[in-house]
C-alpha positions in Angstrom: 29.9 52.9 118.4 32.2 52.7 115.4 29.8 54.7 113.3 29.9 57.6 115.8 33.7 57.7 115.6 33.8 57.7 111.8 31.5 60.8 111.6 34.0 63.0 113.5 36.3 64.9 111.2 40.0 64.6 111.8 41.8 67.6 113.1 43.9 69.5 110.5 47.6 68.9 110.7 49.7 71.4 112.6 51.3 72.9 109.5 47.8 73.8 108.1 46.9 75.5 111.4 50.2 77.4 111.4 49.7 78.5 107.8 46.2 79.9 108.7 47.6 81.5 111.8 50.4 83.1 109.9 48.0 84.4 107.2 45.7 85.8 109.9 48.5 87.6 111.7 49.9 89.0 108.5 46.4 90.2 107.5 45.9 91.8 110.9 49.3 93.6 110.7 48.4 94.8 107.2 45.1 96.2 108.3 46.7 97.8 111.4 49.5 99.6 109.4 47.7 100.4 106.1 44.2 101.4 107.2 45.2 104.7 108.6 47.0 105.5 105.4 43.8 105.7 103.4 42.7 109.1 104.8 46.1 110.5 103.9 45.9 109.0 100.4 42.5 110.8 99.9 44.1 114.1 100.8 47.1 113.4 98.5 44.7 112.6 95.6 42.9 115.9 96.3 46.2 117.8 96.1 47.2 116.0 92.9 43.9 116.8 91.3 44.6 120.5 91.8 48.0 120.3 90.0 48.6 120.8 86.4 48.8 117.6 84.4 52.1 118.4 82.7 53.8 118.9 86.1 52.5 115.7 87.4 53.7 113.9 84.2 57.1 115.6 84.5 57.5 114.4 88.1 56.6 110.9 87.2 59.1 111.0 84.3 61.8 112.3 86.6 61.1 109.6 89.2 61.2 106.9 86.5 64.5 108.3 85.2 65.8 108.2 88.8 64.9 104.6 89.2 66.3 103.6 85.9 69.6 105.4 86.8 69.7 103.4 90.0 69.0 100.2 88.0 72.0 101.0 85.8 74.2 101.7 88.8 73.1 98.5 90.5 73.7 96.5 87.3 77.3 97.8 87.0 78.0 97.1 90.6 76.9 93.5 90.5 78.3 92.8 87.0 80.9 90.6 88.7 78.2 88.1 89.9 77.6 84.9 88.0 74.0 86.0 87.2 73.7 89.5 85.7 71.0 91.8 86.8 68.8 93.7 84.2 68.2 97.4 84.5 64.5 96.8 85.2 65.3 94.3 88.0 67.7 96.9 89.5 65.1 99.6 89.3 62.5 97.3 91.0 65.0 96.5 93.7 65.7 100.2 94.3 62.0 101.0 94.4 61.4 98.2 96.9 64.3 99.3 99.1 63.0 102.9 99.0 59.5 101.7 100.0 60.8 99.7 102.9 63.0 102.6 104.1 60.1 105.0 103.9 57.9 102.6 105.8 60.5 102.2 108.6 61.0 105.9 108.8 57.3 106.5 109.3 57.1 103.7 111.9 60.0 105.3 113.9 58.3 108.8 113.7 55.0 107.5 115.0 54.6 108.2 118.7 54.5 105.0 120.6 
């Protein structure tokens, strides 16, 4: 009888189950929100392929300069903090904030 009890695997701890459940929910949300975007991305790549290369490069350069300018602005604003922020970190924070804002705007426009 003791041999039968030893063959049964113990249940995983609750934290492990919660971790897997959190990863599953996060993956499901990612698929739900980003899968419909792939069709729109295909159309965007088709439009970009018809544009001239120098205009696409110019738009990328202008966007990069915009993010770097935002990085400089953010760095000067938080200069009073004990840990200074580099220009690249400020540009990355601005890009992340813009991405979240665009995502929220699209979620609000979606008919529910």
